[in-house]
The first five atom37 places (N, CA, C, CB, O) and aatype in JSON, in Angstrom:
{
  "aatype": [20, 20, 20, 20, 20, 20, 20, 20, 20, 20, 20, 20, 20, 20, 20, 20, 20, 20, 20, 20, 20, 20, 20, 20, 20, 20, 20, 20, 20, 20, 20, 20, 20, 20, 20, 20, 20, 20, 20, 20, 20, 20, 20, 20, 20, 20, 20, 20, 20, 20, 20, 20, 20, 20, 20, 20, 20, 20, 20, 20, 20, 20, 20, 20, 20, 20, 20, 20, 20, 20, 20, 20, 20, 20, 20, 20, 20, 20, 20, 20, 20, 20, 20, 20, 20, 20, 20, 20, 20, 20, 20, 20, 20, 20, 20, 20, 20, 20, 20, 20, 20, 20, 20, 20],
  "atom_mask": [
    [1, 1, 1, 1, 1],
    [1, 1, 1, 1, 1],
    [1, 1, 1, 1, 1],
    [1, 1, 1, 1, 1],
    [1, 1, 1, 1, 1],
    [1, 1, 1, 1, 1],
    [1, 1, 1, 1, 1],
    [1, 1, 1, 1, 1],
    [1, 1, 1, 1, 1],
    [1, 1, 1, 1, 1],
    [1, 1, 1, 1, 1],
    [1, 1, 1, 1, 1],
    [1, 1, 1, 1, 1],
    [1, 1, 1, 1, 1],
    [1, 1, 1, 1, 1],
    [1, 1, 1, 1, 1],
    [1, 1, 1, 1, 1],
    [1, 1, 1, 1, 1],
    [1, 1, 1, 1, 1],
    [1, 1, 1, 1, 1],
    [1, 1, 1, 1, 1],
    [1, 1, 1, 1, 1],
    [1, 1, 1, 1, 1],
    [1, 1, 1, 1, 1],
    [1, 1, 1, 1, 1],
    [1, 1, 1, 1, 1],
    [1, 1, 1, 1, 1],
    [1, 1, 1, 1, 1],
    [1, 1, 1, 1, 1],
    [1, 1, 1, 1, 1],
    [1, 1, 1, 1, 1],
    [1, 1, 1, 1, 1],
    [1, 1, 1, 1, 1],
    [1, 1, 1, 1, 1],
    [1, 1, 1, 1, 1],
    [1, 1, 1, 1, 1],
    [1, 1, 1, 1, 1],
    [1, 1, 1, 1, 1],
    [1, 1, 1, 1, 1],
    [1, 1, 1, 1, 1],
    [1, 1, 1, 1, 1],
    [1, 1, 1, 1, 1],
    [1, 1, 1, 1, 1],
    [1, 1, 1, 1, 1],
    [1, 1, 1, 1, 1],
    [1, 1, 1, 1, 1],
    [1, 1, 1, 1, 1],
    [1, 1, 1, 1, 1],
    [1, 1, 1, 1, 1],
    [1, 1, 1, 1, 1],
    [1, 1, 1, 1, 1],
    [1, 1, 1, 1, 1],
    [1, 1, 1, 1, 1],
    [1, 1, 1, 1, 1],
    [1, 1, 1, 1, 1],
    [1, 1, 1, 1, 1],
    [1, 1, 1, 1, 1],
    [1, 1, 1, 1, 1],
    [1, 1, 1, 1, 1],
    [1, 1, 1, 1, 1],
    [1, 1, 1, 1, 1],
    [1, 1, 1, 1, 1],
    [1, 1, 1, 1, 1],
    [1, 1, 1, 1, 1],
    [1, 1, 1, 1, 1],
    [1, 1, 1, 1, 1],
    [1, 1, 1, 1, 1],
    [1, 1, 1, 1, 1],
    [1, 1, 1, 1, 1],
    [1, 1, 1, 1, 1],
    [1, 1, 1, 1, 1],
    [1, 1, 1, 1, 1],
    [1, 1, 1, 1, 1],
    [1, 1, 1, 1, 1],
    [1, 1, 1, 1, 1],
    [1, 1, 1, 1, 1],
    [1, 1, 1, 1, 1],
    [1, 1, 1, 1, 1],
    [1, 1, 1, 1, 1],
    [1, 1, 1, 1, 1],
    [1, 1, 1, 1, 1],
    [1, 1, 1, 1, 1],
    [1, 1, 1, 1, 1],
    [1, 1, 1, 1, 1],
    [1, 1, 1, 1, 1],
    [1, 1, 1, 1, 1],
    [1, 1, 1, 1, 1],
    [1, 1, 1, 1, 1],
    [1, 1, 1, 1, 1],
    [1, 1, 1, 1, 1],
    [1, 1, 1, 1, 1],
    [1, 1, 1, 1, 1],
    [1, 1, 1, 1, 1],
    [1, 1, 1, 1, 1],
    [1, 1, 1, 1, 1],
    [1, 1, 1, 1, 1],
    [1, 1, 1, 1, 1],
    [1, 1, 1, 1, 1],
    [1, 1, 1, 1, 1],
    [1, 1, 1, 1, 1],
    [1, 1, 1, 1, 1],
    [1, 1, 1, 1, 1],
    [1, 1, 1, 1, 1],
    [1, 1, 1, 1, 1]
  ],
  "atom_positions": [
    [[26.39, 137.19, 69.31], [25.6, 137.44, 68.13], [25.61, 138.95, 67.88], [24.15, 136.89, 68.27], [25.42, 139.74, 68.81]],
    [[25.84, 139.32, 66.63], [25.89, 140.74, 66.31], [24.49, 141.26, 66.01], [26.83, 140.99, 65.11], [23.54, 140.49, 65.88]],
    [[24.37, 142.57, 65.9], [23.09, 143.2, 65.63], [22.5, 142.7, 64.32], [23.24, 144.71, 65.6], [21.28, 142.54, 64.21]],
    [[23.35, 142.45, 63.31], [22.83, 142.01, 62.01], [22.58, 140.5, 61.95], [23.79, 142.4, 60.92], [22.14, 140.0, 60.92]],
    [[22.85, 139.76, 63.03], [22.55, 138.34, 63.08], [23.72, 137.41, 62.86], [21.52, 138.03, 62.09], [23.55, 136.19, 62.89]],
    [[24.91, 137.94, 62.64], [26.09, 137.08, 62.51], [26.44, 136.52, 63.88], [27.29, 137.87, 61.91], [26.13, 137.11, 64.91]],
    [[27.1, 135.36, 63.87], [27.49, 134.72, 65.13], [29.01, 134.64, 65.17], [26.86, 133.29, 65.26], [29.65, 134.23, 64.21]],
    [[29.57, 135.05, 66.3], [31.02, 134.96, 66.51], [31.25, 134.46, 67.92], [31.73, 136.35, 66.28], [30.76, 135.05, 68.89]],
    [[31.99, 133.37, 68.02], [32.32, 132.8, 69.32], [33.83, 132.88, 69.47], [31.8, 131.32, 69.45], [34.58, 132.39, 68.63]],
    [[34.27, 133.51, 70.56], [35.69, 133.74, 70.78], [36.15, 133.08, 72.07], [36.0, 135.24, 70.82], [35.5, 133.21, 73.11]],
    [[37.26, 132.39, 71.99], [37.92, 131.83, 73.16], [39.28, 132.51, 73.22], [38.04, 130.25, 73.08], [40.26, 132.01, 72.67]],
    [[39.35, 133.66, 73.9], [40.57, 134.46, 73.93], [41.73, 133.73, 74.62], [40.31, 135.77, 74.64], [42.89, 133.91, 74.24]],
    [[41.42, 132.92, 75.61], [42.47, 132.19, 76.33], [43.28, 131.3, 75.4], [41.85, 131.35, 77.46], [44.49, 131.18, 75.54]],
    [[42.59, 130.67, 74.45], [43.27, 129.74, 73.54], [43.38, 130.25, 72.11], [42.54, 128.42, 73.54], [43.75, 129.5, 71.21]],
    [[43.05, 131.53, 71.89], [43.15, 132.16, 70.57], [42.35, 131.42, 69.51], [44.59, 132.25, 70.14], [42.87, 131.11, 68.44]],
    [[41.08, 131.13, 69.81], [40.2, 130.43, 68.88], [39.0, 131.32, 68.59], [39.76, 129.05, 69.46], [38.4, 131.89, 69.5]],
    [[38.65, 131.41, 67.32], [37.47, 132.18, 66.91], [36.69, 131.35, 65.89], [37.88, 133.57, 66.31], [37.25, 130.83, 64.93]],
    [[35.39, 131.25, 66.12], [34.46, 130.64, 65.16], [33.52, 131.75, 64.72], [33.67, 129.42, 65.79], [33.05, 132.52, 65.56]],
    [[33.23, 131.84, 63.43], [32.34, 132.89, 62.95], [31.44, 132.36, 61.85], [33.14, 134.09, 62.44], [31.85, 131.54, 61.03]],
    [[30.19, 132.84, 61.85], [29.21, 132.51, 60.83], [28.55, 133.81, 60.41], [28.15, 131.46, 61.35], [28.05, 134.56, 61.25]],
    [[28.55, 134.1, 59.12], [27.99, 135.36, 58.63], [26.48, 135.41, 58.84], [28.33, 135.56, 57.16], [25.84, 134.39, 59.08]],
    [[25.93, 136.61, 58.74], [24.5, 136.84, 58.93], [23.67, 135.97, 57.99], [24.16, 138.3, 58.72], [22.65, 135.41, 58.4]],
    [[24.08, 135.86, 56.75], [23.33, 135.09, 55.77], [23.6, 133.59, 55.88], [23.65, 135.57, 54.38], [22.86, 132.78, 55.32]],
    [[24.65, 133.24, 56.59], [25.04, 131.84, 56.67], [25.88, 131.39, 55.49], [23.82, 130.98, 56.77], [26.24, 130.22, 55.4]],
    [[26.19, 132.31, 54.59], [26.95, 131.96, 53.4], [28.44, 131.79, 53.67], [26.76, 133.02, 52.35], [29.15, 131.18, 52.85]],
    [[28.93, 132.3, 54.78], [30.36, 132.2, 55.07], [30.57, 131.72, 56.51], [31.05, 133.56, 54.85], [29.85, 132.12, 57.42]],
    [[31.57, 130.85, 56.67], [31.95, 130.37, 58.0], [33.47, 130.39, 58.08], [31.37, 128.93, 58.28], [34.16, 130.13, 57.09]],
    [[33.98, 130.69, 59.26], [35.42, 130.75, 59.44], [35.82, 130.18, 60.79], [35.92, 132.18, 59.29], [35.08, 130.27, 61.77]],
    [[37.01, 129.59, 60.81], [37.62, 129.09, 62.04], [39.04, 129.6, 62.07], [37.56, 127.53, 62.12], [39.81, 129.38, 61.14]],
    [[39.4, 130.29, 63.15], [40.78, 130.7, 63.38], [41.23, 129.95, 64.61], [40.91, 132.27, 63.57], [40.62, 130.04, 65.68]],
    [[42.32, 129.2, 64.47], [42.81, 128.32, 65.52], [44.33, 128.36, 65.49], [42.27, 126.85, 65.35], [44.9, 128.55, 64.41]],
    [[45.0, 128.19, 66.62], [46.47, 128.2, 66.6], [47.08, 127.18, 65.63], [46.98, 127.94, 67.98], [48.21, 127.37, 65.19]],
    [[46.36, 126.12, 65.31], [46.88, 125.11, 64.38], [46.57, 125.41, 62.92], [46.33, 123.77, 64.74], [47.06, 124.69, 62.04]],
    [[45.78, 126.46, 62.63], [45.48, 126.8, 61.25], [44.23, 127.63, 61.13], [45.35, 125.56, 60.42], [43.58, 127.95, 62.12]],
    [[43.89, 127.97, 59.89], [42.72, 128.79, 59.61], [41.93, 128.16, 58.47], [43.12, 130.25, 59.27], [42.51, 127.61, 57.53]],
    [[40.6, 128.25, 58.56], [39.72, 127.7, 57.53], [38.65, 128.73, 57.23], [39.09, 126.34, 57.97], [38.08, 129.34, 58.14]],
    [[38.37, 128.93, 55.94], [37.29, 129.81, 55.51], [36.45, 129.05, 54.49], [37.84, 131.15, 54.91], [36.99, 128.45, 53.56]],
    [[35.15, 129.09, 54.65], [34.25, 128.4, 53.73], [33.18, 129.38, 53.3], [33.62, 127.12, 54.38], [32.6, 130.09, 54.13]],
    [[32.91, 129.41, 51.99], [31.85, 130.27, 51.48], [30.92, 129.43, 50.61], [32.43, 131.47, 50.68], [31.37, 128.72, 49.71]],
    [[29.65, 129.52, 50.88], [28.66, 128.8, 50.09], [27.27, 129.18, 50.56], [28.88, 127.28, 50.2], [27.03, 129.23, 51.76]],
    [[26.36, 129.44, 49.66], [25.05, 129.96, 50.01], [24.13, 128.93, 50.65], [24.4, 130.52, 48.8], [23.09, 129.31, 51.19]],
    [[24.48, 127.62, 50.6], [23.6, 126.59, 51.16], [23.57, 126.61, 52.69], [24.03, 125.22, 50.68], [22.66, 126.01, 53.25]],
    [[24.62, 127.34, 53.51], [24.57, 127.38, 54.98], [23.42, 128.2, 55.52], [25.85, 127.93, 55.52], [23.13, 128.18, 56.72]],
    [[22.7, 129.0, 54.52], [21.59, 129.91, 54.86], [20.47, 129.18, 55.6], [21.03, 130.56, 53.59], [20.0, 129.65, 56.63]],
    [[20.04, 128.02, 55.08], [18.94, 127.3, 55.73], [19.33, 126.84, 57.13], [18.51, 126.08, 54.89], [18.49, 126.76, 58.02]],
    [[20.63, 126.54, 57.32], [21.1, 126.15, 58.66], [20.97, 127.3, 59.64], [22.55, 125.66, 58.6], [20.56, 127.11, 60.78]],
    [[21.33, 128.5, 59.19], [21.25, 129.66, 60.08], [19.79, 130.0, 60.39], [21.96, 130.87, 59.44], [19.47, 130.37, 61.52]],
    [[18.92, 129.88, 59.41], [17.52, 130.19, 59.64], [16.88, 129.22, 60.62], [16.75, 130.18, 58.32], [15.93, 129.57, 61.32]],
    [[17.4, 128.0, 60.69], [16.87, 126.99, 61.61], [17.56, 127.01, 62.97], [17.0, 125.61, 60.99], [17.22, 126.22, 63.85]],
    [[18.53, 127.9, 63.15], [19.28, 127.96, 64.41], [18.36, 128.33, 65.57], [20.43, 128.98, 64.3], [17.39, 129.07, 65.41]],
    [[18.69, 127.79, 66.72], [17.94, 128.07, 67.94], [18.86, 128.76, 68.94], [17.34, 126.76, 68.55], [20.06, 128.48, 68.99]],
    [[18.3, 129.66, 69.74], [19.07, 130.36, 70.78], [18.22, 130.46, 72.04], [19.51, 131.79, 70.3], [17.01, 130.68, 71.96]],
    [[18.86, 130.28, 73.19], [18.2, 130.53, 74.47], [19.25, 130.86, 75.52], [17.34, 129.3, 74.9], [20.42, 130.52, 75.4]],
    [[18.78, 131.54, 76.56], [19.62, 131.95, 77.69], [19.07, 131.25, 78.93], [19.65, 133.52, 77.87], [17.88, 131.35, 79.23]],
    [[19.94, 130.54, 79.65], [19.49, 129.83, 80.84], [19.38, 130.8, 82.02], [20.44, 128.68, 81.18], [19.88, 131.92, 81.96]],
    [[18.72, 130.35, 83.08], [18.56, 131.18, 84.27], [19.89, 131.56, 84.91], [17.71, 130.46, 85.29], [19.99, 132.6, 85.56]],
    [[20.91, 130.72, 84.73], [22.22, 131.03, 85.32], [23.15, 131.76, 84.35], [22.88, 129.75, 85.78], [24.36, 131.81, 84.57]],
    [[22.59, 132.33, 83.26], [23.35, 133.22, 82.38], [24.18, 132.54, 81.31], [24.23, 134.03, 83.18], [25.12, 133.15, 80.8]],
    [[23.86, 131.31, 80.94], [24.61, 130.63, 79.88], [23.87, 130.8, 78.56], [24.79, 129.11, 80.22], [22.7, 130.44, 78.43]],
    [[24.59, 131.36, 77.56], [24.04, 131.49, 76.2], [24.16, 130.15, 75.51], [24.77, 132.61, 75.4], [25.2, 129.5, 75.6]],
    [[23.12, 129.74, 74.8], [23.12, 128.47, 74.09], [22.61, 128.67, 72.67], [22.25, 127.43, 74.82], [21.63, 129.38, 72.44]],
    [[23.29, 128.04, 71.71], [22.87, 128.02, 70.32], [22.88, 126.58, 69.84], [23.78, 128.92, 69.44], [23.74, 125.8, 70.24]],
    [[21.95, 126.24, 68.99], [22.01, 124.98, 68.25], [21.98, 125.36, 66.78], [20.83, 123.99, 68.64], [20.99, 125.91, 66.29]],
    [[23.07, 125.06, 66.09], [23.21, 125.35, 64.67], [23.62, 124.05, 63.99], [24.26, 126.49, 64.41], [24.68, 123.5, 64.28]],
    [[22.79, 123.55, 63.08], [23.05, 122.3, 62.37], [23.3, 121.14, 63.33], [24.24, 122.46, 61.44], [24.23, 120.36, 63.13]],
    [[22.47, 121.03, 64.35], [22.56, 119.98, 65.36], [23.83, 120.04, 66.2], [22.46, 118.64, 64.71], [24.17, 119.07, 66.87]],
    [[24.53, 121.16, 66.16], [25.7, 121.36, 67.02], [25.32, 122.38, 68.08], [26.95, 121.84, 66.19], [24.86, 123.48, 67.76]],
    [[25.52, 122.01, 69.34], [25.19, 122.92, 70.43], [26.45, 123.65, 70.89], [24.54, 122.15, 71.61], [27.49, 123.04, 71.12]],
    [[26.32, 124.96, 71.02], [27.39, 125.8, 71.54], [26.86, 126.46, 72.8], [27.88, 126.87, 70.49], [25.81, 127.11, 72.77]],
    [[27.57, 126.3, 73.91], [27.19, 126.93, 75.17], [28.33, 127.84, 75.61], [26.87, 125.87, 76.27], [29.49, 127.44, 75.6]],
    [[27.97, 129.06, 75.98], [28.98, 130.03, 76.4], [28.58, 130.59, 77.76], [29.13, 131.16, 75.36], [27.5, 131.15, 77.92]],
    [[29.48, 130.43, 78.75], [29.2, 130.92, 80.08], [29.38, 132.43, 80.14], [30.11, 130.22, 81.11], [29.94, 133.02, 79.21]],
    [[28.92, 133.04, 81.2], [28.97, 134.5, 81.34], [30.39, 135.05, 81.27], [28.33, 134.91, 82.64], [30.59, 136.19, 80.85]],
    [[31.38, 134.25, 81.68], [32.78, 134.72, 81.61], [33.39, 134.53, 80.24], [33.61, 133.99, 82.64], [34.57, 134.83, 80.04]],
    [[32.61, 134.03, 79.27], [33.1, 133.88, 77.9], [33.66, 132.51, 77.58], [34.12, 134.88, 77.63], [34.04, 132.28, 76.43]],
    [[33.73, 131.59, 78.53], [34.32, 130.29, 78.3], [33.43, 129.46, 77.38], [34.54, 129.56, 79.63], [32.24, 129.29, 77.65]],
    [[34.0, 128.95, 76.31], [33.27, 128.09, 75.38], [33.86, 126.69, 75.39], [33.31, 128.68, 73.96], [33.12, 125.71, 75.5]],
    [[35.16, 126.58, 75.28], [35.8, 125.26, 75.29], [37.22, 125.4, 75.78], [35.77, 124.61, 73.89], [37.7, 126.52, 75.97]],
    [[37.88, 124.3, 75.97], [39.25, 124.34, 76.49], [40.26, 124.06, 75.4], [39.42, 123.33, 77.62], [41.13, 123.21, 75.55]],
    [[40.14, 124.78, 74.3], [41.13, 124.65, 73.24], [40.67, 123.83, 72.06], [42.36, 124.08, 73.77], [41.49, 123.47, 71.21]],
    [[39.39, 123.52, 71.98], [38.91, 122.77, 70.83], [37.76, 123.51, 70.18], [38.48, 121.35, 71.24], [37.04, 124.27, 70.83]],
    [[37.6, 123.28, 68.88], [36.53, 123.94, 68.13], [36.19, 123.09, 66.93], [36.95, 125.38, 67.7], [37.01, 122.29, 66.47]],
    [[34.98, 123.27, 66.41], [34.6, 122.56, 65.19], [33.56, 123.35, 64.43], [34.07, 121.15, 65.51], [32.79, 124.12, 65.01]],
    [[33.55, 123.17, 63.12], [32.54, 123.73, 62.22], [32.08, 122.6, 61.33], [33.11, 124.95, 61.38], [32.9, 121.85, 60.79]],
    [[30.76, 122.46, 61.17], [30.21, 121.44, 60.29], [29.12, 122.06, 59.44], [29.67, 120.23, 61.1], [28.23, 122.74, 59.96]],
    [[29.18, 121.81, 58.14], [28.14, 122.24, 57.21], [27.93, 121.09, 56.23], [28.53, 123.59, 56.47], [28.64, 120.09, 56.31]],
    [[26.97, 121.2, 55.31], [26.8, 120.12, 54.34], [28.04, 119.87, 53.48], [25.64, 120.42, 53.45], [28.18, 118.79, 52.91]],
    [[28.95, 120.84, 53.39], [30.12, 120.71, 52.53], [31.44, 120.71, 53.27], [30.13, 121.8, 51.54], [32.49, 120.51, 52.65]],
    [[31.42, 120.92, 54.57], [32.66, 121.09, 55.32], [32.54, 120.48, 56.7], [33.04, 122.57, 55.42], [31.52, 120.66, 57.37]],
    [[33.57, 119.77, 57.11], [33.67, 119.35, 58.51], [35.09, 119.68, 58.94], [33.34, 117.81, 58.71], [36.05, 119.21, 58.34]],
    [[35.21, 120.48, 59.97], [36.51, 120.94, 60.42], [36.58, 120.86, 61.93], [36.78, 122.39, 59.94], [35.68, 121.33, 62.62]],
    [[37.64, 120.26, 62.45], [37.88, 120.24, 63.9], [39.31, 120.68, 64.16], [37.61, 118.82, 64.5], [40.2, 120.48, 63.33]],
    [[39.51, 121.27, 65.32], [40.85, 121.7, 65.73], [40.93, 121.57, 67.24], [41.15, 123.17, 65.26], [39.95, 121.79, 67.95]],
    [[42.11, 121.2, 67.73], [42.28, 121.0, 69.16], [43.69, 121.35, 69.59], [41.96, 119.56, 69.53], [44.66, 121.17, 68.85]],
    [[43.79, 121.85, 70.81], [45.08, 122.11, 71.45], [45.38, 121.05, 72.5], [45.1, 123.51, 72.07], [46.36, 121.18, 73.24]],
    [[44.56, 120.01, 72.59], [44.7, 118.99, 73.62], [45.89, 118.08, 73.37], [43.45, 118.16, 73.7], [46.85, 118.47, 72.71]],
    [[45.82, 116.88, 73.91], [46.93, 115.92, 73.8], [47.2, 115.54, 72.35], [46.62, 114.67, 74.6], [48.35, 115.25, 71.99]],
    [[46.19, 115.54, 71.51], [46.36, 115.25, 70.09], [46.08, 116.51, 69.28], [45.43, 114.09, 69.64], [45.05, 116.61, 68.62]],
    [[46.99, 117.47, 69.34], [46.81, 118.74, 68.64], [46.63, 118.48, 67.15], [48.02, 119.67, 68.88], [47.36, 117.7, 66.53]],
    [[45.63, 119.17, 66.58], [45.38, 118.95, 65.15], [44.5, 120.05, 64.57], [44.72, 117.59, 64.92], [43.86, 120.81, 65.31]],
    [[44.49, 120.13, 63.27], [43.52, 120.89, 62.48], [43.13, 119.95, 61.35], [44.12, 122.28, 61.94], [43.95, 119.61, 60.51]],
    [[41.87, 119.53, 61.33], [41.39, 118.56, 60.35], [40.28, 119.2, 59.53], [40.89, 117.26, 61.04], [39.34, 119.76, 60.1]],
    [[40.37, 119.12, 58.22], [39.36, 119.66, 57.33], [38.96, 118.57, 56.33], [39.87, 120.94, 56.6], [39.81, 117.95, 55.7]],
    [[37.65, 118.36, 56.21], [37.17, 117.39, 55.22], [36.04, 118.04, 54.46], [36.7, 116.07, 55.9], [35.46, 117.42, 53.56]]
  ]
}
């Protein structure tokens, strides 16, 4: 989380980046299978309702739009998969056995 409140989750091992602007008006996914950018002012209420906590063992946790993101102290978020969901966008991407980039 940046000083101004934007959220950026990076998985350097698999070249995946998820980002949500401070206002919640913009969301982006950069994935080896493709890139998605969404802009719309309605993600604002989702960001305002977001929850954050840090566990005793150093794991950062966020819940944004009923999606939980957990990041360990070494930066590990996932093993090559990512998703973004908003009222207007659902996007998933994976480097697993069924590699894909899906946007709806």
